[in-house]
All heavy atoms as a GROMACS GRO file, in nm:
protein
  545
    1MET      N    1   0.830   3.292   0.913
    1MET     CA    2   0.871   3.159   0.956
    1MET      C    3   0.773   3.054   0.911
    1MET      O    4   0.655   3.079   0.897
    1MET     CB    5   0.878   3.156   1.109
    1MET     CG    6   1.013   3.194   1.162
    1MET     SD    7   1.054   3.128   1.320
    1MET     CE    8   1.158   2.999   1.273
    2ASN      N    9   0.822   2.938   0.893
    2ASN     CA   10   0.738   2.827   0.854
    2ASN      C   11   0.663   2.775   0.976
    2ASN      O   12   0.722   2.740   1.076
    2ASN     CB   13   0.825   2.717   0.794
    2ASN     CG   14   0.742   2.607   0.733
    2ASN    OD1   15   0.620   2.606   0.745
    2ASN    ND2   16   0.808   2.515   0.666
    3SER      N   17   0.532   2.770   0.970
    3SER     CA   18   0.451   2.728   1.084
    3SER      C   19   0.453   2.577   1.104
    3SER      O   20   0.408   2.528   1.206
    3SER     CB   21   0.308   2.776   1.068
    3SER     OG   22   0.251   2.718   0.954
    4ARG      N   23   0.503   2.502   1.007
    4ARG     CA   24   0.505   2.356   1.019
    4ARG      C   25   0.626   2.306   1.098
    4ARG      O   26   0.633   2.190   1.132
    4ARG     CB   27   0.506   2.293   0.880
    4ARG     CG   28   0.374   2.318   0.807
    4ARG     CD   29   0.377   2.253   0.672
    4ARG     NE   30   0.401   2.110   0.680
    4ARG     CZ   31   0.308   2.017   0.671
    4ARG    NH1   32   0.184   2.052   0.653
    4ARG    NH2   33   0.338   1.890   0.680
    5ILE      N   34   0.721   2.392   1.128
    5ILE     CA   35   0.838   2.351   1.204
    5ILE      C   36   0.802   2.349   1.352
    5ILE      O   37   0.759   2.450   1.408
    5ILE     CB   38   0.956   2.447   1.180
    5ILE    CG1   39   0.995   2.446   1.032
    5ILE    CG2   40   1.075   2.409   1.267
    5ILE    CD1   41   1.097   2.548   0.995
    6PRO      N   42   0.818   2.234   1.421
    6PRO     CA   43   0.785   2.228   1.564
    6PRO      C   44   0.882   2.313   1.645
    6PRO      O   45   1.000   2.319   1.616
    6PRO     CB   46   0.802   2.081   1.598
    6PRO     CG   47   0.847   2.012   1.477
    6PRO     CD   48   0.860   2.109   1.367
    7ARG      N   49   0.828   2.379   1.747
    7ARG     CA   50   0.911   2.471   1.824
    7ARG      C   51   0.936   2.422   1.966
    7ARG      O   52   1.039   2.452   2.022
    7ARG     CB   53   0.843   2.607   1.827
    7ARG     CG   54   0.839   2.672   1.692
    7ARG     CD   55   0.787   2.815   1.702
    7ARG     NE   56   0.781   2.874   1.569
    7ARG     CZ   57   0.676   2.875   1.491
    7ARG    NH1   58   0.564   2.821   1.532
    7ARG    NH2   59   0.680   2.930   1.373
    8THR      N   60   0.845   2.348   2.025
    8THR     CA   61   0.862   2.303   2.162
    8THR      C   62   0.888   2.153   2.164
    8THR      O   63   0.870   2.084   2.064
    8THR     CB   64   0.737   2.333   2.247
    8THR    OG1   65   0.629   2.257   2.195
    8THR    CG2   66   0.702   2.481   2.244
    9ALA      N   67   0.927   2.102   2.281
    9ALA     CA   68   0.955   1.959   2.295
    9ALA      C   69   0.828   1.877   2.270
    9ALA      O   70   0.832   1.772   2.206
    9ALA     CB   71   1.011   1.929   2.433
   10ALA      N   72   0.715   1.926   2.320
   10ALA     CA   73   0.588   1.855   2.300
   10ALA      C   74   0.552   1.850   2.152
   10ALA      O   75   0.507   1.746   2.101
   10ALA     CB   76   0.476   1.923   2.378
   11GLU      N   77   0.573   1.961   2.082
   11GLU     CA   78   0.545   1.963   1.939
   11GLU      C   79   0.640   1.870   1.864
   11GLU      O   80   0.600   1.805   1.768
   11GLU     CB   81   0.556   2.105   1.884
   11GLU     CG   82   0.443   2.196   1.927
   11GLU     CD   83   0.461   2.339   1.878
   11GLU    OE1   84   0.573   2.376   1.839
   11GLU    OE2   85   0.363   2.414   1.881
   12MET      N   86   0.764   1.861   1.909
   12MET     CA   87   0.861   1.772   1.846
   12MET      C   88   0.817   1.626   1.862
   12MET      O   89   0.823   1.548   1.767
   12MET     CB   90   1.001   1.788   1.906
   12MET     CG   91   1.079   1.902   1.848
   12MET     SD   92   1.108   1.883   1.672
   12MET     CE   93   1.238   1.763   1.671
   13ARG      N   94   0.772   1.589   1.985
   13ARG     CA   95   0.726   1.452   2.008
   13ARG      C   96   0.607   1.420   1.919
   13ARG      O   97   0.601   1.315   1.855
   13ARG     CB   98   0.689   1.432   2.154
   13ARG     CG   99   0.805   1.397   2.244
   13ARG     CD  100   0.758   1.347   2.377
   13ARG     NE  101   0.667   1.438   2.444
   13ARG     CZ  102   0.703   1.545   2.516
   13ARG    NH1  103   0.830   1.573   2.530
   13ARG    NH2  104   0.614   1.622   2.573
   14GLN      N  105   0.513   1.512   1.912
   14GLN     CA  106   0.395   1.491   1.830
   14GLN      C  107   0.434   1.480   1.682
   14GLN      O  108   0.384   1.395   1.610
   14GLN     CB  109   0.296   1.605   1.848
   14GLN     CG  110   0.167   1.585   1.772
   14GLN     CD  111   0.070   1.699   1.792
   14GLN    OE1  112   0.106   1.803   1.848
   14GLN    NE2  113  -0.052   1.682   1.745
   15PHE      N  114   0.525   1.563   1.638
   15PHE     CA  115   0.572   1.561   1.500
   15PHE      C  116   0.639   1.427   1.469
   15PHE      O  117   0.614   1.365   1.366
   15PHE     CB  118   0.670   1.676   1.477
   15PHE     CG  119   0.717   1.691   1.336
   15PHE    CD1  120   0.634   1.746   1.240
   15PHE    CD2  121   0.844   1.651   1.299
   15PHE    CE1  122   0.678   1.762   1.109
   15PHE    CE2  123   0.888   1.666   1.169
   15PHE     CZ  124   0.804   1.722   1.074
   16ASP      N  125   0.723   1.378   1.560
   16ASP     CA  126   0.791   1.250   1.542
   16ASP      C  127   0.692   1.134   1.541
   16ASP      O  128   0.704   1.042   1.460
   16ASP     CB  129   0.896   1.227   1.652
   16ASP     CG  130   1.015   1.319   1.636
   16ASP    OD1  131   1.034   1.374   1.526
   16ASP    OD2  132   1.089   1.336   1.734
   17GLU      N  133   0.594   1.135   1.631
   17GLU     CA  134   0.495   1.028   1.638
   17GLU      C  135   0.411   1.024   1.512
   17GLU      O  136   0.378   0.916   1.462
   17GLU     CB  137   0.407   1.046   1.761
   17GLU     CG  138   0.479   1.019   1.891
   17GLU     CD  139   0.397   1.060   2.012
   17GLU    OE1  140   0.283   1.106   1.994
   17GLU    OE2  141   0.449   1.045   2.124
   18THR      N  142   0.377   1.140   1.459
   18THR     CA  143   0.298   1.146   1.336
   18THR      C  144   0.376   1.086   1.220
   18THR      O  145   0.323   1.006   1.143
   18THR     CB  146   0.260   1.291   1.302
   18THR    OG1  147   0.190   1.345   1.414
   18THR    CG2  148   0.173   1.299   1.180
   19GLY      N  149   0.503   1.121   1.210
   19GLY     CA  150   0.586   1.065   1.104
   19GLY      C  151   0.602   0.916   1.118
   19GLY      O  152   0.599   0.841   1.020
   20TYR      N  153   0.617   0.869   1.242
   20TYR     CA  154   0.633   0.726   1.267
   20TYR      C  155   0.506   0.652   1.228
   20TYR      O  156   0.511   0.548   1.162
   20TYR     CB  157   0.664   0.699   1.414
   20TYR     CG  158   0.663   0.552   1.450
   20TYR    CD1  159   0.766   0.468   1.408
   20TYR    CD2  160   0.558   0.497   1.521
   20TYR    CE1  161   0.764   0.333   1.438
   20TYR    CE2  162   0.556   0.362   1.552
   20TYR     CZ  163   0.659   0.282   1.510
   20TYR     OH  164   0.657   0.148   1.540
   21SER      N  165   0.390   0.706   1.265
   21SER     CA  166   0.265   0.637   1.234
   21SER      C  167   0.240   0.634   1.084
   21SER      O  168   0.189   0.537   1.030
   21SER     CB  169   0.147   0.700   1.307
   21SER     OG  170   0.123   0.830   1.259
   22ARG      N  171   0.278   0.740   1.013
   22ARG     CA  172   0.260   0.742   0.868
   22ARG      C  173   0.349   0.636   0.803
   22ARG      O  174   0.306   0.567   0.711
   22ARG     CB  175   0.295   0.879   0.811
   22ARG     CG  176   0.190   0.983   0.837
   22ARG     CD  177   0.224   1.113   0.772
   22ARG     NE  178   0.130   1.215   0.810
   22ARG     CZ  179   0.160   1.341   0.828
   22ARG    NH1  180   0.282   1.383   0.809
   22ARG    NH2  181   0.068   1.427   0.864
   23ARG      N  182   0.473   0.623   0.852
   23ARG     CA  183   0.563   0.522   0.797
   23ARG      C  184   0.508   0.383   0.825
   23ARG      O  185   0.511   0.294   0.740
   23ARG     CB  186   0.703   0.536   0.857
   23ARG     CG  187   0.784   0.648   0.798
   23ARG     CD  188   0.929   0.641   0.844
   23ARG     NE  189   0.946   0.639   0.987
   23ARG     CZ  190   0.956   0.747   1.065
   23ARG    NH1  191   0.951   0.867   1.012
   23ARG    NH2  192   0.972   0.735   1.195
   24ARG      N  193   0.456   0.362   0.948
   24ARG     CA  194   0.404   0.232   0.986
   24ARG      C  195   0.283   0.194   0.900
   24ARG      O  196   0.270   0.081   0.855
   24ARG     CB  197   0.367   0.233   1.134
   24ARG     CG  198   0.354   0.093   1.190
   24ARG     CD  199   0.336   0.096   1.339
   24ARG     NE  200   0.201   0.050   1.361
   24ARG     CZ  201   0.113   0.104   1.441
   24ARG    NH1  202   0.145   0.207   1.512
   24ARG    NH2  203  -0.007   0.056   1.453
   25ILE      N  204   0.195   0.291   0.877
   25ILE     CA  205   0.077   0.265   0.795
   25ILE      C  206   0.119   0.232   0.652
   25ILE      O  207   0.066   0.140   0.590
   25ILE     CB  208  -0.020   0.385   0.798
   25ILE    CG1  209  -0.084   0.395   0.937
   25ILE    CG2  210  -0.127   0.372   0.691
   25ILE    CD1  211  -0.162   0.522   0.960
   26ALA      N  212   0.216   0.303   0.598
   26ALA     CA  213   0.264   0.276   0.463
   26ALA      C  214   0.326   0.138   0.455
   26ALA      O  215   0.306   0.065   0.357
   26ALA     CB  216   0.366   0.382   0.420
   27GLU      N  217   0.400   0.099   0.558
   27GLU     CA  218   0.460  -0.034   0.561
   27GLU      C  219   0.354  -0.143   0.569
   27GLU      O  220   0.366  -0.248   0.506
   27GLU     CB  221   0.557  -0.046   0.678
   27GLU     CG  222   0.682   0.037   0.663
   27GLU     CD  223   0.765   0.043   0.789
   27GLU    OE1  224   0.722  -0.012   0.893
   27GLU    OE2  225   0.874   0.104   0.785
   28GLN      N  226   0.248  -0.117   0.647
   28GLN     CA  227   0.139  -0.213   0.657
   28GLN      C  228   0.069  -0.231   0.523
   28GLN      O  229   0.037  -0.344   0.483
   28GLN     CB  230   0.037  -0.168   0.762
   28GLN     CG  231   0.085  -0.183   0.904
   28GLN     CD  232  -0.013  -0.123   1.003
   28GLN    OE1  233  -0.100  -0.045   0.965
   28GLN    NE2  234   0.002  -0.157   1.130
   29LYS      N  235   0.044  -0.122   0.453
   29LYS     CA  236  -0.020  -0.130   0.323
   29LYS      C  237   0.066  -0.206   0.224
   29LYS      O  238   0.017  -0.287   0.146
   29LYS     CB  239  -0.050   0.010   0.268
   29LYS     CG  240  -0.163   0.080   0.339
   29LYS     CD  241  -0.188   0.216   0.280
   29LYS     CE  242  -0.300   0.288   0.353
   29LYS     NZ  243  -0.322   0.423   0.299
   30LYS      N  244   0.197  -0.181   0.229
   30LYS     CA  245   0.289  -0.252   0.140
   30LYS      C  246   0.289  -0.401   0.171
   30LYS      O  247   0.286  -0.485   0.080
   30LYS     CB  248   0.430  -0.194   0.156
   30LYS     CG  249   0.531  -0.252   0.063
   30LYS     CD  250   0.666  -0.186   0.081
   30LYS     CE  251   0.771  -0.247  -0.007
   30LYS     NZ  252   0.904  -0.189   0.017
   31ALA      N  253   0.288  -0.436   0.300
   31ALA     CA  254   0.287  -0.577   0.340
   31ALA      C  255   0.156  -0.645   0.297
   31ALA      O  256   0.158  -0.759   0.251
   31ALA     CB  257   0.306  -0.588   0.491
   32GLU      N  258   0.044  -0.575   0.310
   32GLU     CA  259  -0.084  -0.632   0.268
   32GLU      C  260  -0.087  -0.656   0.117
   32GLU      O  261  -0.136  -0.759   0.070
   32GLU     CB  262  -0.199  -0.539   0.307
   32GLU     CG  263  -0.227  -0.536   0.456
   32GLU     CD  264  -0.329  -0.430   0.495
   32GLU    OE1  265  -0.381  -0.361   0.405
   32GLU    OE2  266  -0.354  -0.416   0.616
   33LYS      N  267  -0.031  -0.562   0.042
   33LYS     CA  268  -0.026  -0.577  -0.103
   33LYS      C  269   0.061  -0.697  -0.142
   33LYS      O  270   0.024  -0.776  -0.230
   33LYS     CB  271   0.030  -0.450  -0.165
   33LYS     CG  272   0.024  -0.444  -0.314
   33LYS     CD  273   0.070  -0.310  -0.366
   33LYS     CE  274   0.062  -0.303  -0.516
   33LYS     NZ  275   0.106  -0.174  -0.568
   34GLN      N  276   0.173  -0.713  -0.074
   34GLN     CA  277   0.260  -0.827  -0.101
   34GLN      C  278   0.191  -0.958  -0.064
   34GLN      O  279   0.207  -1.059  -0.134
   34GLN     CB  280   0.392  -0.813  -0.025
   34GLN     CG  281   0.481  -0.703  -0.078
   34GLN     CD  282   0.605  -0.682   0.007
   34GLN    OE1  283   0.607  -0.722   0.124
   34GLN    NE2  284   0.704  -0.617  -0.050
   35MET      N  285   0.116  -0.957   0.046
   35MET     CA  286   0.046  -1.079   0.088
   35MET      C  287  -0.061  -1.118  -0.014
   35MET      O  288  -0.077  -1.235  -0.048
   35MET     CB  289  -0.018  -1.059   0.226
   35MET     CG  290  -0.092  -1.181   0.276
   35MET     SD  291   0.010  -1.328   0.291
   35MET     CE  292   0.089  -1.295   0.445
   36LYS      N  293  -0.135  -1.020  -0.066
   36LYS     CA  294  -0.236  -1.049  -0.168
   36LYS      C  295  -0.171  -1.106  -0.293
   36LYS      O  296  -0.225  -1.199  -0.355
   36LYS     CB  297  -0.314  -0.923  -0.202
   36LYS     CG  298  -0.413  -0.881  -0.096
   36LYS     CD  299  -0.487  -0.756  -0.136
   36LYS     CE  300  -0.580  -0.710  -0.027
   36LYS     NZ  301  -0.650  -0.586  -0.065
   37ALA      N  302  -0.056  -1.051  -0.331
   37ALA     CA  303   0.014  -1.101  -0.449
   37ALA      C  304   0.061  -1.244  -0.427
   37ALA      O  305   0.053  -1.329  -0.517
   37ALA     CB  306   0.132  -1.011  -0.483
   38ALA      N  307   0.109  -1.274  -0.306
   38ALA     CA  308   0.155  -1.409  -0.274
   38ALA      C  309   0.038  -1.507  -0.276
   38ALA      O  310   0.051  -1.620  -0.326
   38ALA     CB  311   0.225  -1.410  -0.139
   39GLN      N  312  -0.075  -1.466  -0.222
   39GLN     CA  313  -0.193  -1.553  -0.223
   39GLN      C  314  -0.240  -1.580  -0.365
   39GLN      O  315  -0.276  -1.693  -0.399
   39GLN     CB  316  -0.306  -1.490  -0.142
   39GLN     CG  317  -0.283  -1.492   0.007
   39GLN     CD  318  -0.391  -1.416   0.082
   39GLN    OE1  319  -0.464  -1.337   0.024
   39GLN    NE2  320  -0.399  -1.440   0.212
   40ALA      N  321  -0.239  -1.479  -0.450
   40ALA     CA  322  -0.281  -1.497  -0.589
   40ALA      C  323  -0.185  -1.592  -0.660
   40ALA      O  324  -0.229  -1.680  -0.736
   40ALA     CB  325  -0.286  -1.362  -0.660
   41ALA      N  326  -0.055  -1.576  -0.636
   41ALA     CA  327   0.044  -1.665  -0.699
   41ALA      C  328   0.023  -1.809  -0.653
   41ALA      O  329   0.031  -1.902  -0.734
   41ALA     CB  330   0.185  -1.618  -0.665
   42TYR      N  331  -0.006  -1.828  -0.526
   42TYR     CA  332  -0.030  -1.963  -0.473
   42TYR      C  333  -0.154  -2.024  -0.535
   42TYR      O  334  -0.155  -2.140  -0.576
   42TYR     CB  335  -0.042  -1.957  -0.321
   42TYR     CG  336  -0.068  -2.091  -0.257
   42TYR    CD1  337   0.030  -2.190  -0.257
   42TYR    CD2  338  -0.190  -2.120  -0.197
   42TYR    CE1  339   0.007  -2.313  -0.199
   42TYR    CE2  340  -0.214  -2.241  -0.139
   42TYR     CZ  341  -0.115  -2.338  -0.140
   42TYR     OH  342  -0.140  -2.460  -0.082
   43GLN      N  343  -0.260  -1.946  -0.546
   43GLN     CA  344  -0.384  -1.995  -0.607
   43GLN      C  345  -0.364  -2.027  -0.754
   43GLN      O  346  -0.420  -2.124  -0.806
   43GLN     CB  347  -0.496  -1.895  -0.588
   43GLN     CG  348  -0.544  -1.886  -0.445
   43GLN     CD  349  -0.651  -1.780  -0.427
   43GLN    OE1  350  -0.674  -1.699  -0.517
   43GLN    NE2  351  -0.714  -1.779  -0.311
   44LYS      N  352  -0.283  -1.945  -0.824
   44LYS     CA  353  -0.254  -1.973  -0.965
   44LYS      C  354  -0.179  -2.105  -0.977
   44LYS      O  355  -0.203  -2.183  -1.070
   44LYS     CB  356  -0.172  -1.860  -1.026
   44LYS     CG  357  -0.251  -1.735  -1.053
   44LYS     CD  358  -0.163  -1.625  -1.108
   44LYS     CE  359  -0.242  -1.496  -1.127
   44LYS     NZ  360  -0.156  -1.386  -1.174
   45GLU      N  361  -0.088  -2.129  -0.885
   45GLU     CA  362  -0.011  -2.253  -0.886
   45GLU      C  363  -0.101  -2.373  -0.865
   45GLU      O  364  -0.083  -2.478  -0.927
   45GLU     CB  365   0.096  -2.248  -0.777
   45GLU     CG  366   0.196  -2.361  -0.780
   45GLU     CD  367   0.303  -2.344  -0.677
   45GLU    OE1  368   0.354  -2.232  -0.661
   45GLU    OE2  369   0.336  -2.444  -0.609
   46LEU      N  370  -0.200  -2.358  -0.778
   46LEU     CA  371  -0.294  -2.467  -0.752
   46LEU      C  372  -0.397  -2.484  -0.863
   46LEU      O  373  -0.461  -2.588  -0.874
   46LEU     CB  374  -0.369  -2.444  -0.621
   46LEU     CG  375  -0.287  -2.451  -0.493
   46LEU    CD1  376  -0.376  -2.416  -0.374
   46LEU    CD2  377  -0.228  -2.588  -0.476
   47GLY      N  378  -0.415  -2.378  -0.942
   47GLY     CA  379  -0.516  -2.382  -1.047
   47GLY      C  380  -0.653  -2.341  -1.000
   47GLY      O  381  -0.752  -2.368  -1.067
   48THR      N  382  -0.662  -2.277  -0.885
   48THR     CA  383  -0.792  -2.236  -0.830
   48THR      C  384  -0.812  -2.085  -0.835
   48THR      O  385  -0.907  -2.033  -0.777
   48THR     CB  386  -0.804  -2.280  -0.682
   48THR    OG1  387  -0.699  -2.219  -0.607
   48THR    CG2  388  -0.797  -2.430  -0.670
   49TYR      N  389  -0.726  -2.015  -0.906
   49TYR     CA  390  -0.731  -1.868  -0.908
   49TYR      C  391  -0.840  -1.819  -1.001
   49TYR      O  392  -0.850  -1.863  -1.115
   49TYR     CB  393  -0.596  -1.810  -0.950
   49TYR     CG  394  -0.594  -1.660  -0.954
   49TYR    CD1  395  -0.594  -1.588  -0.836
   49TYR    CD2  396  -0.594  -1.592  -1.073
   49TYR    CE1  397  -0.592  -1.450  -0.838
   49TYR    CE2  398  -0.592  -1.454  -1.076
   49TYR     CZ  399  -0.591  -1.384  -0.959
   49TYR     OH  400  -0.590  -1.246  -0.960
   50ARG      N  401  -0.923  -1.727  -0.953
   50ARG     CA  402  -1.024  -1.661  -1.034
   50ARG      C  403  -1.008  -1.512  -1.015
   50ARG      O  404  -1.038  -1.460  -0.907
   50ARG     CB  405  -1.164  -1.704  -0.993
   50ARG     CG  406  -1.191  -1.852  -1.025
   50ARG     CD  407  -1.334  -1.887  -1.008
   50ARG     NE  408  -1.413  -1.800  -1.096
   50ARG     CZ  409  -1.544  -1.789  -1.087
   50ARG    NH1  410  -1.609  -1.856  -0.997
   50ARG    NH2  411  -1.609  -1.710  -1.168
   51PRO      N  412  -0.962  -1.440  -1.118
   51PRO     CA  413  -0.943  -1.296  -1.103
   51PRO      C  414  -1.075  -1.223  -1.085
   51PRO      O  415  -1.178  -1.265  -1.138
   51PRO     CB  416  -0.875  -1.255  -1.234
   51PRO     CG  417  -0.911  -1.360  -1.330
   51PRO     CD  418  -0.928  -1.486  -1.251
   52GLY      N  419  -1.069  -1.114  -1.010
   52GLY     CA  420  -1.188  -1.033  -0.988
   52GLY      C  421  -1.218  -0.947  -1.109
   52GLY      O  422  -1.142  -0.942  -1.207
   53MET      N  423  -1.328  -0.877  -1.103
   53MET     CA  424  -1.372  -0.793  -1.214
   53MET      C  425  -1.270  -0.684  -1.245
   53MET      O  426  -1.238  -0.658  -1.361
   53MET     CB  427  -1.508  -0.732  -1.184
   53MET     CG  428  -1.559  -0.644  -1.294
   53MET     SD  429  -1.580  -0.734  -1.446
   53MET     CE  430  -1.753  -0.760  -1.444
   54ALA      N  431  -1.215  -0.621  -1.142
   54ALA     CA  432  -1.118  -0.513  -1.163
   54ALA      C  433  -0.992  -0.565  -1.232
   54ALA      O  434  -0.940  -0.500  -1.323
   54ALA     CB  435  -1.082  -0.449  -1.030
   55GLU      N  436  -0.946  -0.681  -1.192
   55GLU     CA  437  -0.826  -0.738  -1.253
   55GLU      C  438  -0.852  -0.778  -1.398
   55GLU      O  439  -0.767  -0.759  -1.485
   55GLU     CB  440  -0.778  -0.857  -1.172
   55GLU     CG  441  -0.641  -0.905  -1.214
   55GLU     CD  442  -0.587  -1.012  -1.122
   55GLU    OE1  443  -0.641  -1.030  -1.011
   55GLU    OE2  444  -0.489  -1.077  -1.162
   56ARG      N  445  -0.969  -0.832  -1.426
   56ARG     CA  446  -1.001  -0.869  -1.564
   56ARG      C  447  -1.010  -0.746  -1.653
   56ARG      O  448  -0.962  -0.746  -1.766
   56ARG     CB  449  -1.132  -0.948  -1.570
   56ARG     CG  450  -1.117  -1.088  -1.513
   56ARG     CD  451  -1.243  -1.166  -1.530
   56ARG     NE  452  -1.341  -1.112  -1.435
   56ARG     CZ  453  -1.458  -1.165  -1.409
   56ARG    NH1  454  -1.496  -1.272  -1.474
   56ARG    NH2  455  -1.539  -1.112  -1.322
   57LEU      N  456  -1.070  -0.640  -1.601
   57LEU     CA  457  -1.081  -0.516  -1.676
   57LEU      C  458  -0.943  -0.455  -1.700
   57LEU      O  459  -0.913  -0.407  -1.810
   57LEU     CB  460  -1.171  -0.416  -1.602
   57LEU     CG  461  -1.195  -0.283  -1.671
   57LEU    CD1  462  -1.263  -0.306  -1.806
   57LEU    CD2  463  -1.281  -0.194  -1.584
   58GLN      N  464  -0.859  -0.459  -1.599
   58GLN     CA  465  -0.723  -0.406  -1.612
   58GLN      C  466  -0.645  -0.484  -1.718
   58GLN      O  467  -0.576  -0.425  -1.801
   58GLN     CB  468  -0.652  -0.415  -1.477
   58GLN     CG  469  -0.519  -0.348  -1.474
   58GLN     CD  470  -0.457  -0.355  -1.335
   58GLN    OE1  471  -0.491  -0.442  -1.255
   58GLN    NE2  472  -0.368  -0.263  -1.306
   59THR      N  473  -0.659  -0.615  -1.720
   59THR     CA  474  -0.591  -0.698  -1.820
   59THR      C  475  -0.641  -0.664  -1.960
   59THR      O  476  -0.562  -0.652  -2.054
   59THR     CB  477  -0.615  -0.847  -1.790
   59THR    OG1  478  -0.572  -0.875  -1.659
   59THR    CG2  479  -0.542  -0.935  -1.888
   60LEU      N  480  -0.771  -0.646  -1.973
   60LEU     CA  481  -0.829  -0.611  -2.102
   60LEU      C  482  -0.776  -0.477  -2.152
   60LEU      O  483  -0.740  -0.462  -2.268
   60LEU     CB  484  -0.981  -0.609  -2.091
   60LEU     CG  485  -1.060  -0.579  -2.218
   60LEU    CD1  486  -1.040  -0.692  -2.319
   60LEU    CD2  487  -1.206  -0.558  -2.187
   61LEU      N  488  -0.771  -0.379  -2.063
   61LEU     CA  489  -0.722  -0.247  -2.101
   61LEU      C  490  -0.574  -0.250  -2.138
   61LEU      O  491  -0.532  -0.178  -2.230
   61LEU     CB  492  -0.747  -0.147  -1.988
   61LEU     CG  493  -0.894  -0.111  -1.964
   61LEU    CD1  494  -0.907  -0.022  -1.841
   61LEU    CD2  495  -0.953  -0.044  -2.085
   62HIS      N  496  -0.497  -0.334  -2.071
   62HIS     CA  497  -0.355  -0.346  -2.104
   62HIS      C  498  -0.336  -0.404  -2.243
   62HIS      O  499  -0.241  -0.369  -2.314
   62HIS     CB  500  -0.281  -0.431  -2.000
   62HIS     CG  501  -0.244  -0.356  -1.878
   62HIS    ND1  502  -0.149  -0.257  -1.877
   62HIS    CD2  503  -0.289  -0.365  -1.752
   62HIS    CE1  504  -0.137  -0.210  -1.756
   62HIS    NE2  505  -0.222  -0.272  -1.677
   63LYS      N  506  -0.426  -0.492  -2.285
   63LYS     CA  507  -0.415  -0.551  -2.418
   63LYS      C  508  -0.437  -0.446  -2.526
   63LYS      O  509  -0.373  -0.447  -2.629
   63LYS     CB  510  -0.516  -0.664  -2.434
   63LYS     CG  511  -0.479  -0.789  -2.360
   63LYS     CD  512  -0.582  -0.899  -2.382
   63LYS     CE  513  -0.545  -1.023  -2.306
   63LYS     NZ  514  -0.647  -1.130  -2.326
   64PHE      N  515  -0.533  -0.355  -2.502
   64PHE     CA  516  -0.566  -0.254  -2.603
   64PHE      C  517  -0.473  -0.134  -2.601
   64PHE      O  518  -0.451  -0.071  -2.703
   64PHE     CB  519  -0.711  -0.206  -2.584
   64PHE     CG  520  -0.812  -0.307  -2.625
   64PHE    CD1  521  -0.896  -0.363  -2.531
   64PHE    CD2  522  -0.822  -0.348  -2.756
   64PHE    CE1  523  -0.991  -0.456  -2.568
   64PHE    CE2  524  -0.916  -0.442  -2.795
   64PHE     CZ  525  -1.001  -0.496  -2.700
   65PHE      N  526  -0.417  -0.098  -2.487
   65PHE     CA  527  -0.338   0.024  -2.475
   65PHE      C  528  -0.192  -0.004  -2.441
   65PHE      O  529  -0.136   0.059  -2.353
   65PHE     CB  530  -0.399   0.116  -2.368
   65PHE     CG  531  -0.538   0.160  -2.403
   65PHE    CD1  532  -0.648   0.109  -2.336
   65PHE    CD2  533  -0.559   0.251  -2.504
   65PHE    CE1  534  -0.776   0.149  -2.366
   65PHE    CE2  535  -0.686   0.292  -2.535
   65PHE     CZ  536  -0.795   0.242  -2.468
   66LYS      N  537  -0.131  -0.094  -2.511
   66LYS     CA  538   0.012  -0.123  -2.488
   66LYS      C  539   0.099  -0.017  -2.549
   66LYS      O  540   0.078   0.051  -2.635
   66LYS     CB  541   0.050  -0.259  -2.543
   66LYS     CG  542   0.023  -0.367  -2.445
   66LYS     CD  543   0.088  -0.493  -2.491
   66LYS     CE  544   0.075  -0.598  -2.383
   66LYS     NZ  545   0.141  -0.719  -2.414
   0.00000   0.00000   0.00000
């Protein structure tokens, strides 16, 4: 038998809560990523945007490895 399958009501609740929290954390990360993208777009529109080192390096690598 598969040991990952919950067998009791308590195990079922714990299994459901774990899945819910994982989904919630993934949704939070997605929302944070969207918020950062929106802030960058707003700053670009204002003309005050300065990309970080990682973003500049990523842009450089994209130019060479298209």
